[in-house]
C-alpha positions in Angstrom: 0.0 0.0 0.0 0.9 3.7 -0.2 2.3 4.6 3.2 3.2 8.2 2.9 3.1 11.1 0.5 6.3 13.2 0.3 7.5 11.9 3.7 11.1 11.1 4.5 12.0 9.0 7.6 13.1 12.1 9.5 9.8 13.9 8.9 7.9 10.9 10.1 10.0 10.8 13.3 9.6 14.5 13.9 5.9 14.2 13.6 5.9 11.2 16.1 4.8 8.7 13.5 6.8 5.5 13.7 4.9 2.4 12.4 3.8 1.6 8.8 1.7 -1.5 7.7 -1.0 -2.5 5.3 -4.6 -1.4 5.8 -7.9 -2.3 4.1 -9.6 0.1 1.8 -13.3 0.9 1.5 -15.5 3.0 -0.7 -16.4 6.6 0.4 -18.9 6.7 3.2 -22.3 7.8 1.9 -23.9 11.0 3.3 -26.4 10.3 6.0 -29.9 11.7 5.7 -29.5 13.6 9.0 -26.8 15.7 7.4 -23.9 14.9 9.6 -20.6 16.9 9.4 -18.7 16.5 6.1 -15.6 17.4 4.3 -15.6 18.0 0.5 -12.7 17.1 -1.7 -11.5 19.1 -4.8 -13.2 16.5 -7.1 -16.5 17.0 -5.3 -16.4 13.8 -3.3 -17.9 14.1 0.1 -16.6 12.3 3.2 -19.0 12.0 6.2 -17.3 12.7 9.5 -18.4 10.3 12.2 -16.5 11.6 15.2 -15.0 15.0 16.1 -12.5 15.1 19.0 -14.0 11.8 20.3 -11.3 9.2 19.4 -11.2 6.5 16.7 -13.7 3.7 16.0 -13.4 0.9 13.5 -14.9 1.8 10.1 -15.4 5.5 11.0 -13.8 8.8 9.9 -12.7 11.0 12.8 -11.4 14.5 13.0 -9.0 15.8 15.7 -8.6 19.5 16.3 -6.4 21.3 18.8 -9.3 20.8 21.2 -7.9 17.3 21.5 -4.4 18.5 22.4 -1.3 18.5 20.3 -1.4 14.9 19.1 -4.1 12.3 18.2 -4.4 9.2 20.4 -1.9 6.4 19.6 -3.1 4.2 16.8 -2.2 0.8 15.3 -1.4 -0.2 11.7 -5.1 -0.2 10.7 -5.4 3.6 11.1 -4.3 6.1 8.4 -4.2 9.8 9.3 -3.7 13.0 7.2 -2.5 16.3 8.5 -4.6 19.1 7.0 -3.2 22.6 7.4 -4.7 25.8 5.8 -7.2 23.5 4.3 -4.5 21.5 2.4 -3.4 17.9 2.8 0.2 18.2 3.9 1.1 14.6 4.7 -0.5 11.2 5.3 0.7 8.4 7.6 -0.3 4.8 8.4 0.0 3.8 12.1 1.0 6.3 14.7 2.0 4.5 18.0 2.7 7.9 19.6 -0.1 9.8 17.9 -0.1 12.2 15.0 0.8 15.8 15.4 -2.2 18.2 15.3 -1.3 21.5 13.7 -2.6 24.7 15.4 -3.7 25.9 12.0 -5.6 22.8 10.9 -6.7 19.3 12.0 -6.0 15.6 11.5 -8.4 13.5 9.4 -8.2 9.9 10.7 -9.7 6.7 9.3 -9.6 3.3 11.1 -10.2 -0.1 9.6 -12.5 0.0 6.5 -12.3 3.9 6.6 -8.5 4.0 6.4 -8.5 3.8 2.6 -10.4 7.0 2.3 -7.7 8.9 4.1 -4.9 7.0 2.3 -6.4 8.0 -1.1 -5.9 11.7 -0.4 -3.1 13.4 -2.4 -0.6 15.8 -1.0 -1.7 19.3 -2.0 -5.4 18.4 -2.3 -7.8 20.9 -0.7 -10.5 19.8 1.8 -13.4 22.0 2.8 -15.3 21.1 6.0 -18.9 22.2 6.4 -18.4 23.0 10.1 -16.0 25.3 11.9 -12.5 24.1 12.7 -10.9 25.8 15.7 -7.7 27.5 14.4 -5.3 29.4 16.6 -2.7 31.9 15.2 0.9 31.2 16.0 0.9 34.3 18.2 -2.2 35.8 19.7 -3.9 37.3 22.7 -7.4 36.5 24.0 -9.6 39.3 25.4 -13.2 39.0 26.4 -13.6 35.9 24.3 -12.0 37.4 21.2 -8.8 35.8 19.8 -6.6 38.4 18.2 -3.6 37.4 16.1 -0.3 39.2 16.7 1.5 40.0 13.4 4.8 41.4 14.8 6.9 41.3 18.0 9.1 44.3 18.9 9.0 45.6 15.4 7.8 48.9 13.8 4.0 49.0 13.5 3.0 49.0 9.8 -0.4 49.1 8.1 -2.9 46.7 9.7 -0.2 45.4 12.1 -0.9 44.1 15.6 2.4 44.4 17.5 3.5 43.0 20.8 6.0 45.4 22.5 8.1 43.9 25.3 10.6 45.6 27.6 13.5 44.5 25.3 12.2 46.9 22.7 12.8 50.0 24.8 11.1 52.3 27.2 8.1 53.0 25.0 6.5 51.9 21.7 7.4 55.1 19.8 4.3 54.7 17.6 2.4 57.3 15.7 -1.2 58.4 16.5 -2.9 56.0 14.2 -3.7 53.1 16.4 -4.9 51.6 19.7 -2.6 50.5 22.4 -3.3 48.3 25.4 -0.8 48.2 28.3 -0.9 45.0 30.3 0.7 44.1 33.6 0.3 40.8 35.4 -2.3 39.8 32.8 -4.5 42.8 33.5 -5.1 45.8 31.3 -3.8 48.9 33.0 -4.0 51.5 30.3 -5.8 52.0 26.9 -4.7 54.6 24.4 -6.6 55.3 21.1 -6.4 57.9 18.3 -6.8 61.3 20.0 -6.0 65.0 19.7 -4.7 67.5 22.2 -6.5 70.8 23.0 -4.8 72.4 20.0 -6.1 69.8 17.6 -2.7 68.1 17.2 -2.8 64.3 16.9 -1.2 62.6 19.8 1.3 59.7 19.3 0.2 56.4 20.9 3.8 55.9 22.2 2.8 53.9 25.3 5.3 53.2 28.1 6.3 49.6 28.1 6.2 48.3 31.8 9.2 46.4 33.1 7.0 43.5 34.1 4.5 43.6 31.3 3.9 44.5 27.7 2.0 46.7 25.2 -0.3 45.4 22.5 -0.5 47.9 19.6 -3.2 47.7 17.0 -2.8 49.8 13.9 -6.0 51.6 12.7 -6.2 49.7 9.4 -6.5 46.4 11.2 -10.2 45.1 11.5 -9.5 44.4 15.2 -9.1 48.2 15.8 -12.8 48.6 15.3 -13.6 45.5 17.3 -11.5 46.5 20.3 -11.7 50.3 20.3 -14.3 51.2 22.9 -14.8 47.7 24.2 -11.5 47.0 26.0 -11.3 48.5 29.5 -8.8 48.9 32.2 -9.1 45.9 34.5 -9.9 43.4 31.7 -8.0 40.2 31.8 -5.8 39.2 28.8 -4.3 35.8 27.9 -1.1 36.0 25.9 0.2 33.1 23.8 3.3 33.7 21.6 4.4 30.0 21.4 1.7 28.5 19.2 3.8 28.0 16.0 2.6 25.2 13.8 5.3 22.7 12.9 3.8 22.1 9.4 2.5 24.5 6.8 1.0 24.1 3.4 0.2 26.9 0.9 -1.0 26.7 -2.7 -2.3 29.1 -5.3 -2.8 29.3 -9.0 -0.2 30.6 -11.4 -0.8 32.7 -14.6 1.8 31.3 -17.0 4.8 29.0 -17.4 7.8 30.3 -19.3 5.7 33.0 -21.2 7.4 34.4 -24.2 4.5 35.6 -26.4 1.2 37.4 -25.9 -0.5 34.0 -26.5 1.5 32.5 -23.6 0.4 35.2 -21.2 -1.8 38.1 -22.4 -1.5 39.8 -19.0 2.2 40.0 -19.5 1.8 42.6 -22.2 1.2 46.3 -21.9 -1.7 47.0 -24.3 -1.0 50.7 -24.2 2.5 50.4 -25.7 2.0 47.0 -27.2 5.2 45.8 -25.6 5.8 43.0 -23.1 6.5 43.7 -19.4 10.0 42.6 -18.2 9.9 38.9 -17.8 6.4 38.9 -19.4 5.2 39.3 -15.8 2.1 41.4 -15.5 0.3 43.2 -12.7 -0.6 40.9 -9.8 0.6 37.9 -11.7 2.5 34.7 -10.6 4.8 33.3 -13.2 6.8 30.0 -13.2 10.1 29.9 -15.1 12.5 27.0 -15.7 15.7 26.9 -17.7 13.7 26.6 -20.9 12.9 30.3 -20.5 16.5 31.4 -20.3 19.3 32.0 -17.8 17.3 34.5 -15.8 13.7 35.8 -15.4 14.5 39.3 -16.7 11.9 40.8 -14.3 11.9 44.4 -13.0 12.5 45.3 -9.3 8.8 45.5 -8.4 8.1 41.9 -7.3 9.3 39.0 -5.3 10.9 35.7 -6.5 11.5 32.3 -5.0 14.3 30.1 -6.4 13.8 26.3 -6.3 16.7 23.9 -6.8 16.6 20.7 -8.8 15.7 18.8 -5.7 12.5 20.8 -5.3 13.8 22.8 -2.3 13.5 26.6 -2.0 17.0 27.9 -1.7 16.5 31.6 -2.0 13.7 34.1 -1.4 13.4 37.8 -2.4 14.7 39.9 -5.2 13.9 39.9 -9.0 15.6 39.0 -12.2 16.8 35.8 -10.6 19.1 33.3 -12.2 17.2 30.1 -13.1 18.9 27.0 -11.7 19.4 24.0 -14.0 16.6 21.5 -13.2 14.9 23.9 -10.9 12.4 26.8 -11.1 11.9 30.4 -10.2 8.5 31.4 -9.0 7.9 35.1 -9.6 5.2 37.3 -8.2 4.1 40.8 -8.7 1.7 42.9 -6.5 -0.7 40.7 -4.5 1.2 37.6 -5.6 4.5 39.2 -4.5 2.9 39.6 -1.1 1.6 36.0 -1.2 5.1 34.6 -1.8 6.7 36.9 0.8 4.2 35.9 3.5 4.0 32.1 2.8 7.3 30.8 1.4 10.5 30.2 3.4 13.9 28.9 2.5 13.8 25.1 3.0 10.2 24.7 1.8 9.4 21.9 -0.6 7.9 23.0 -3.9 5.5 21.1 -6.1 4.2 22.1 -9.4 0.6 21.0 -10.1 0.3 21.7 -13.8 -3.1 19.8 -14.2 -4.6 22.5 -11.9 -2.2 25.2 -12.9 -1.2 25.5 -9.2 1.9 25.7 -7.1 2.2 24.1 -3.7 4.7 24.9 -0.9 5.1 22.7 2.1 7.1 23.6 5.2 7.6 20.7 7.6 9.9 19.9 10.5 12.3 18.5 7.9 12.2 21.9 6.2 13.8 23.4 9.4 16.8 21.1 8.8 16.9 21.8 5.1 16.8 25.6 5.8 19.7 25.3 8.2 21.7 23.2 5.8 21.1 25.5 2.9 22.1 28.5 5.1 25.3 26.8 6.2 26.2 25.8 2.6 25.6 29.3 1.4 27.7 30.8 4.2 30.5 28.4 3.4 30.5 29.2 -0.3 30.6 33.0 0.6 33.5 32.4 2.9 35.4 30.5 0.2 34.7 33.3 -2.3 35.8 36.0 0.2 39.1 34.2 0.7 39.6 34.1 -3.1 38.9 37.9 -3.2 41.1 38.7 -0.2 38.2 40.5 1.6 38.8 42.2 4.9 36.7 40.0 7.1 37.3 37.7 10.1 37.8 34.4 8.3 38.6 32.5 11.5 35.6 33.8 13.4 33.3 32.9 10.6 34.8 29.4 10.3 34.4 28.9 14.0 30.8 30.1 13.9 30.0 27.7 11.1 31.7 24.8 12.9 29.6 25.6 15.9 26.3 25.7 14.0 27.1 22.5 12.3 27.6 20.8 15.6 24.4 22.3 17.0 22.5 21.2 13.9 23.8 17.6 14.4 22.6 17.7 18.1 19.2 19.0 17.1 18.9 16.4 14.4 19.7 13.7 17.0 17.2 15.1 19.5 14.4 15.1 16.9 15.2 11.5 15.9 14.9 10.5 19.5 11.5 12.3 19.7 12.7 15.1 21.9 10.6 18.2 20.8 11.1 20.5 23.7 11.6 24.0 22.4 11.6 22.7 18.8 10.9 26.0 17.0 12.8 28.1 19.4 16.0 26.0 19.0 15.9 26.2 15.2 15.2 29.9 15.4 18.3 30.4 17.5 20.3 28.2 15.1 19.0 30.2 12.2 20.1 33.4 13.9 23.6 32.0 14.3 23.7 30.9 10.6 22.5 34.4 9.5 25.2 35.9 11.8 27.9 34.0 10.0 26.6 35.3 6.7 26.4 38.9 7.9 30.0 38.6 9.1 31.0 38.1 5.5 30.4 41.8 4.7 33.4 44.2 5.0 33.4 47.1 7.4 35.1 50.2 6.3 36.9 52.5 8.8 36.0 55.7 6.8 32.5 56.2 5.6 29.1 57.9 6.2 26.9 55.9 8.5 23.9 58.2 8.8 20.4 57.8 10.1 17.4 60.1 9.7 15.5 60.7 13.0 12.3 62.4 13.7 12.8 63.1 17.4 9.7 62.2 19.5 11.6 62.2 22.8 10.3 64.5 25.4 13.0 63.9 28.0 16.8 63.7 28.3 16.6 60.1 29.4 14.9 59.1 26.2 17.5 60.9 24.1 20.3 59.2 26.0 18.7 55.8 25.4 18.5 56.4 21.6 22.0 57.9 21.3 23.3 54.9 23.2 21.7 52.5 20.7 23.3 54.5 17.8 26.7 54.5 19.4 26.5 50.7 19.9 25.7 50.3 16.2 28.7 52.5 15.2 26.5 55.2 13.6 28.6 58.3 13.1 26.0 60.9 11.9 22.5 61.8 13.0 20.3 63.8 10.6 17.9 65.1 13.1 14.5 66.5 11.8 14.8 70.0 13.3 12.3 72.0 11.3 9.3 69.9 10.3 5.6 70.6 9.7 6.2 74.3 10.3 7.5 73.7 13.9 11.0 73.7 15.4 12.2 71.1 17.9 13.8 73.8 20.0 12.6 77.1 21.5 12.3 79.8 18.8 11.7 83.5 18.9 10.4 83.6 15.3 6.8 84.8 15.5 5.7 82.7 12.5 7.3 79.5 13.8 6.8 77.8 17.1 8.4 75.2 19.3 6.4 72.0 18.6 3.9 71.6 21.5 4.5 67.9 21.6 7.9 68.6 23.4 6.2 70.6 26.2 9.2 73.0 26.3 11.9 70.3 26.1 14.8 71.3 23.8 15.3 68.1 21.8 18.0 69.6 19.6 20.2 70.7 22.6 19.8 67.3 24.2 20.8 65.5 21.0 23.8 67.7 20.5 25.0 67.2 24.0 24.6 63.5 24.0 25.9 62.9 20.5 29.0 64.9 21.2 29.8 62.6 24.1 29.5 59.6 21.8 31.5 61.2 18.9 28.4 61.3 16.6 27.7 64.2 14.3 24.4 66.0 14.3 23.1 67.6 11.2 19.9 69.7 11.2 17.4 68.1 8.8 15.0 70.8 7.6 11.9 70.7 5.4 12.2 74.1 3.7 8.8 74.9 2.2 6.8 71.9 3.5 5.0 73.3 6.6 2.2 70.8 7.3 1.0 67.3 7.0 -2.7 66.5 7.7 -3.9 68.4 10.8 -0.3 69.0 11.9 0.8 72.4 10.5 2.9 75.2 12.0 1.4 78.7 12.8 2.7 80.2 9.5 0.0 78.4 7.6 -2.9 80.1 9.5 -1.1 83.4 10.0 0.0 83.8 6.4 -2.5 82.0 4.2 -1.5 84.2 1.3 1.9 82.5 1.3 0.4 79.1 0.5 1.5 77.2 -2.6 -1.6 76.7 -4.9 -2.3 73.9 -7.3 -3.8 74.2 -10.8 -7.1 73.2 -9.4 -7.0 75.8 -6.7 -6.0 73.6 -3.8 -3.6 74.8 -1.1 -2.5 71.3 -0.4 -1.1 68.2 -2.2 -3.2 65.1 -1.9 -1.1 62.1 -0.9 -3.4 59.1 -1.4 -0.8 56.6 -0.2 -1.1 58.1 3.3 -4.6 59.4 3.0 -3.6 62.9 3.9 -2.6 66.4 2.6 0.7 68.1 2.5 0.9 71.9 2.8 3.7 74.0 1.2 4.7 77.6 1.2 5.2 79.4 -2.1 9.0 79.8 -2.7 8.5 82.4 -5.4 7.4 85.0 -2.9 10.4 86.9 -1.4 8.7 87.0 2.0 8.5 83.3 2.1 12.2 82.8 1.3 13.1 85.4 3.9 11.0 83.6 6.5 12.6 80.2 6.0 16.0 81.9 5.8 15.4 83.5 9.2 14.4 80.2 10.8 17.7 78.7 9.7 19.8 81.7 10.7 18.4 81.5 14.2 19.1 77.8 14.3 22.7 78.1 13.1 23.5 81.1 15.3 22.1 79.3 18.4 23.2 75.7 18.0 26.5 74.1 17.0 25.3 71.6 14.5 27.6 69.9 12.0 25.5 70.5 9.0 22.3 71.7 7.4 20.4 69.0 5.6 17.9 70.2 3.0 14.8 68.1 2.5 11.7 68.9 0.4 13.9 71.3 -1.5 11.4 71.1 -4.4 7.8 71.6 -5.4 5.2 68.8 -4.9 5.5 66.3 -7.7 3.4 67.2 -10.8 1.6 63.9 -11.2 -0.1 63.9 -14.7 0.2 67.8 -14.8 -3.6 68.2 -14.3 -3.0 69.5 -10.8 0.6 70.6 -10.6 1.7 73.6 -8.4 2.6 77.2 -8.6 -0.7 78.8 -9.6 -1.1 81.4 -6.8 -1.9 85.0 -7.9 1.6 86.3 -7.1 3.4 83.7 -9.3 0.9 83.8 -12.1 1.1 87.6 -12.3 4.9 87.5 -12.2 5.0 85.1 -15.2 2.3 87.0 -17.1 4.2 90.3 -16.8 7.2 88.8 -18.4 5.6 86.5 -21.0 2.2 87.9 -21.5 0.5 84.6 -20.8 -1.2 83.3 -17.6 0.6 80.0 -16.8 -2.6 78.3 -15.8 -3.4 78.2 -19.5 -0.2 76.4 -20.3 0.3 72.6 -20.5 3.3 70.4 -21.4 4.2 70.8 -25.0 3.1 74.4 -25.3 5.6 77.0 -26.5 6.1 78.7 -23.2 5.9 75.6 -21.1 9.7 75.3 -20.7 9.8 78.9 -19.5 7.1 78.2 -16.9 9.1 75.1 -15.7 12.3 77.2 -15.6 10.7 79.9 -13.4 9.9 77.3 -10.7 13.1 75.3 -11.1 15.3 78.4 -10.9 13.4 79.6 -7.9 14.5 76.5 -6.0 18.0 76.7 -7.4 18.5 80.2 -6.2 17.1 79.4 -2.8 19.8 76.6 -2.5 22.5 79.1 -3.4 21.2 81.6 -0.8 20.8 79.1 2.0 24.1 77.5 1.4 26.0 80.8 1.2 24.2 82.2 4.3 24.9 79.1 6.3 28.6 79.0 5.6 29.0 82.7 6.4 27.6 81.8 9.9 29.6 78.6 10.2 32.4 78.3 7.6 33.0 74.6 8.4 29.4 73.6 8.2 28.5 71.0 5.6 25.3 71.6 3.5 23.6 68.5 2.2 20.4 67.6 0.4 18.0 64.7 0.2 16.9 64.3 -3.4 14.9 62.2 -5.8 17.5 60.3 -7.9 15.8 60.6 -11.2 17.9 63.5 -12.3 16.6 63.7 -15.8 13.0 64.0 -14.8 13.3 65.9 -11.5 13.7 69.4 -12.9 10.4 69.1 -14.8 8.5 66.9 -12.5 9.2 68.5 -9.1 11.5 71.4 -10.1 14.5 69.9 -8.3 17.8 70.2 -10.1 20.7 69.0 -7.9 23.0 68.9 -11.0 22.9 72.6 -10.9 23.7 72.9 -7.2 26.6 70.5 -7.5 28.1 72.1 -10.6 28.1 75.5 -8.7 29.6 73.8 -5.6 26.8 74.7 -3.2 26.3 71.1 -1.9 28.8 69.1 0.1 26.9 65.8 0.5 24.1 64.4 -1.7 21.6 61.9 -0.3 19.7 60.2 -3.2 16.6 58.7 -1.6 16.7 55.3 -3.3 13.8 53.5 -1.7 13.6 50.4 -3.8 13.0 46.7 -3.0 16.0 45.5 -4.9 19.8 46.1 -4.8 20.5 46.7 -8.4 18.2 49.8 -8.6 19.8 51.2 -5.5 23.3 50.6 -6.8 22.3 52.2 -10.1 21.0 55.3 -8.3 24.3 55.5 -6.4 26.4 55.1 -9.5 24.5 57.8 -11.4 24.7 60.1 -8.4 28.5 59.7 -8.1 28.8 60.6 -11.8 26.5 63.6 -11.3 28.5 64.9 -8.4 31.6 65.0 -10.5 33.9 65.2 -7.6 32.0 68.2 -6.0 30.2 66.2 -3.3 30.2 62.8 -1.6 27.3 60.5 -2.1 25.5 58.8 0.9 22.9 56.5 -0.6 19.5 56.7 1.2 18.0 53.2 1.8 14.6 52.4 3.2 14.6 50.4 6.4 10.9 51.3 6.5 10.2 49.2 3.4 10.3 45.8 5.2 13.3 44.6 3.3 15.0 41.3 4.3 18.3 41.7 6.2 20.1 40.3 3.2 18.5 42.7 0.8 19.4 45.8 2.9 23.0 44.6 3.3 23.3 44.0 -0.5 21.9 47.5 -1.2 24.5 49.1 0.9 27.4 46.9 -0.3 26.6 47.3 -4.0 26.3 51.1 -3.6 29.6 51.2 -1.9 31.1 49.1 -4.7 30.1 51.8 -7.3 31.6 54.7 -5.3 29.1 55.8 -2.6 30.8 57.2 0.5 28.3 55.4 2.7 24.7 55.1 3.7 21.8 57.0 5.1 19.2 54.8 6.8 15.6 55.9 6.7 14.8 55.8 9.5 15.5 55.3 13.2 12.4 53.6 14.3 12.3 51.0 11.5 16.1 50.5 11.7 15.8 49.1 15.2 12.1 48.0 15.0 12.9 45.6 12.1 16.0 44.3 13.7 18.5 45.6 11.0 20.9 46.7 13.7 22.0 43.2 14.5 22.7 42.4 10.9 24.6 45.6 10.3 26.6 45.3 13.5 27.7 41.7 12.6 29.5 42.9 9.4 29.1 46.2 7.6 29.1 48.3 10.7 31.2 46.0 12.9 34.1 48.5 13.1 33.9 52.1 14.1 34.1 54.5 11.2 35.0 58.2 10.9 33.0 60.6 8.7 35.0 61.0 5.4 34.5 64.7 4.8 34.9 66.1 8.3 38.7 66.0 8.4 40.5 65.0 5.1 43.8 64.4 6.9 42.2 62.0 9.3 40.4 60.2 6.5 43.6 59.8 4.5 45.7 58.6 7.4 43.0 56.1 8.4 42.6 54.6 4.9 46.4 54.4 4.5 46.7 52.6 7.8 43.9 50.2 6.9 45.6 49.4 3.6 48.9 48.8 5.3 47.2 46.5 7.8 45.6 44.5 5.0 48.9 44.1 3.3 50.4 42.6 6.5 47.5 40.5 7.7 45.7 39.4 4.5 47.5 39.9 1.2 51.0 38.7 2.1 49.9 35.8 4.5 47.4 34.5 1.9 50.0 34.7 -1.0 48.3 37.5 -2.9 51.4 39.7 -2.6 55.0 38.8 -2.3 56.7 42.2 -1.4 54.5 44.0 1.1 57.3 46.4 2.2 57.4 48.0 -1.3 53.7 49.0 -1.2 53.9 49.9 2.5 56.6 52.5 1.6 54.5 53.8 -1.3 51.6 54.4 1.0 53.8 56.2 3.5 54.7 58.7 0.8 51.1 59.5 0.1 50.4 60.4 3.8 53.8 62.1 4.5 52.7 65.6 3.7 49.5 65.4 5.7 51.4 64.3 8.8 53.5 67.4 8.4 50.3 69.5 8.4 50.9 71.4 5.2 48.3 73.3 3.2 45.2 71.1 2.6 44.6 72.0 -1.0 48.2 71.5 -1.9 48.3 68.2 0.0 45.2 67.0 -1.9 46.7 67.7 -5.3 50.0 66.0 -4.4 48.3 63.0 -2.9 45.9 62.6 -5.9 48.9 62.6 -8.2 50.8 60.0 -6.0 47.7 57.9 -5.9 47.4 57.9 -9.7 51.1 56.9 -10.0 50.6 54.1 -7.5 47.6 52.8 -9.3 49.6 52.5 -12.5 52.3 50.6 -10.6 49.8 48.2 -9.2 48.3 47.6 -12.7 51.8 46.9 -14.1 52.9 44.5 -11.2 52.7 41.0 -12.8 53.6 39.4 -9.4 50.5 40.9 -7.8 47.3 38.8 -7.6 44.5 40.2 -9.7 42.1 40.2 -6.8 44.6 42.0 -4.6 45.0 44.6 -7.4 41.3 45.2 -7.4 41.1 45.5 -3.6 44.0 48.0 -3.5 42.8 50.1 -6.4 39.3 50.3 -4.9 40.7 51.7 -1.7 42.9 54.2 -3.5 40.0 55.3 -5.8 37.9 55.9 -2.7 40.6 57.9 -1.0 41.1 59.9 -4.2 37.4 60.7 -4.3 37.5 62.0 -0.8 40.5 64.2 -1.6 38.9 65.4 -4.8 35.9 66.7 -3.0 38.1 68.2 -0.3 40.1 70.0 -3.0 36.9 71.3 -4.7 35.8 72.9 -1.3 39.3 74.2 -0.4 39.6 75.8 -3.8 36.1 77.5 -3.7 
């Protein structure tokens, strides 16, 4: 007989199933006239259920749910049982002397004697639909007043529709925005409930609940359906039951796919853009799921806006995430866009077993206890391959520590395998989670950490006390962050006391000077603080500074007459001042002058240095009476009558673009007159060709005229290649006039691996470092651990603060790598020769000569040394690449320094 479907011995043992023998078969049980409970198969067959959570009887079908416990009663060889999870048959077994595991997200269908054949006839991946409710418990949940509420995140940033459990390990408070409901619990009792609320001035109040030392906070985002269920019904004094250890050991997910290896419109009509009559990249259309094998080509060719799962020839998922994936020989790539991208991301893990069901045009993914072992082995193999490649490339990483880590996890995996074979399932999922963390740690350690680079983080300060600031700066210091870009002027308010009558100290601080606190604490930790300012954006939603109500005539007006930009993504409005009016520019300039004259910040960081984006140009901005009159006086045409393609359209674009350009010139010049060593930076949209027309932002102009010291392209993409492309284009645009810190989105929910790849690939093409957006998601999503293991494992100095320090540090690092990596690993024979060459480059700087002259001399010496390296036939090619990359980076720092010194 057929004993199992897709079941290896290990899986059987893990599930406590040990005996296999022959059983008799019978025809399907007919439906009784009294309409007993039933389950319906995909082919329409109906099985009558005789017993529910009442044990087994000969010739009857039984169902066991979690109401029976975690396993069915022990059975003999005449019983066949199937595990059903998410309504899908995940495995079948004959004879379970210790009982069959009952998943928390499903049930077990059991047949004894003449009914056993019904269960054994089920196919893996087949769907079953009961006509009665099955009790299903989430892997993490809390129960309140009879309501079971699933928990979607633990100690992570709260996203749309999330329900997050915040424990003391997260910090002193949740740091959440106003849009949710929070329940504080101590000793199992609700002690505080906070919902969406406003203060007396109409400002929305952040939830931001204190996390009690002996309790926790449950945070329900407003988009969750449970917000409406709980808001107004939960009360202080209510009892709450918390369960965060209900993980199912077996999962099954399946869905339909749209096409297999599509190459023509006939293969997949949805993979073609009817508007342009051209195929989408990879022939993958909106919300589609596409299957590729090597018959399609070497890679999928998809764009960044999706999610892909790579399956090896053995049917195991070996990689998740990314796009344009290489297609393995004998394997597959499963590629999703939109809702199917989300489906893959939510349901498929490395180690899962993949099955293609072409007769139903479906894909099936199974994750079993065996998958835990597969996932660990795949992770270890990947880390070992990366370590081998790193050695071949002479990377500056801790080879011995990584090797020791991998040896340790191999031993631990062997121990866990032995425990499961012996039926020891204590802390099963927790043990493998810990093992997975250690494997990930070994992989993260394979990323190089530079001693000179930008490691910046954007922070909107919500702290209202010195203790909170100290807590956050301590976390940044531990992560080796070296620059904070602190939102200082936002929504028309300052974070410090101001005397400007049209501005105001944000009332959320209740008089607390957040800027002063950050400056004091950051200085102690050696971290720079740059004032991040929003220029003409003075309000979002109901939160707007006093200038909006006191000076309504200063508002930026859209073509349709609105004084706001609709932002559907956030279901809110953005309010801007009109930069064409001289009074507006004077007002913003005065805000910054007061800031720079009062506080010793390291830089001024310009954000929203643009107009709102133009969309489809049916409601673009700049149509206030003042601006329209100004243009009409010069050109004789009211710009509201102009549209793209009209003769005067470019003149209308230029007026707005030049207004922003001239404001950048003014602010940069004024700032440096106040603080000559101040660095002026800008956060910009990295589509430099479209930006001047679409949002009247032209950083190419600011860079060419040397008004910007650092450029932060906001490259918030889900893939690494797009981010690296933005970095490369930005480096070329800067032309040696500014350093590029690539802005990456920790708020996007990227995998750790993807975030690290975005940073690494950007550095490889010339970026001077990274700006992380933003503080809460950086730590809430746990990226700090991944960064600290490798990319940020060493402390680093800011490259453009002190050119001499940067040069001396990079030279010292190169000399160290010669002695500890290149020569010992036989990539270089004569280390002393290059050590002396490097000493010559730094000699003038140690003697503290003129900076501009030193830069010129050092750049010339670097160029000479690069030529010598290229000509050295005894030097390993990979070592050549490593040394030239370091020298190129040093040269770029000196080139920017020279451009500023010569200004």
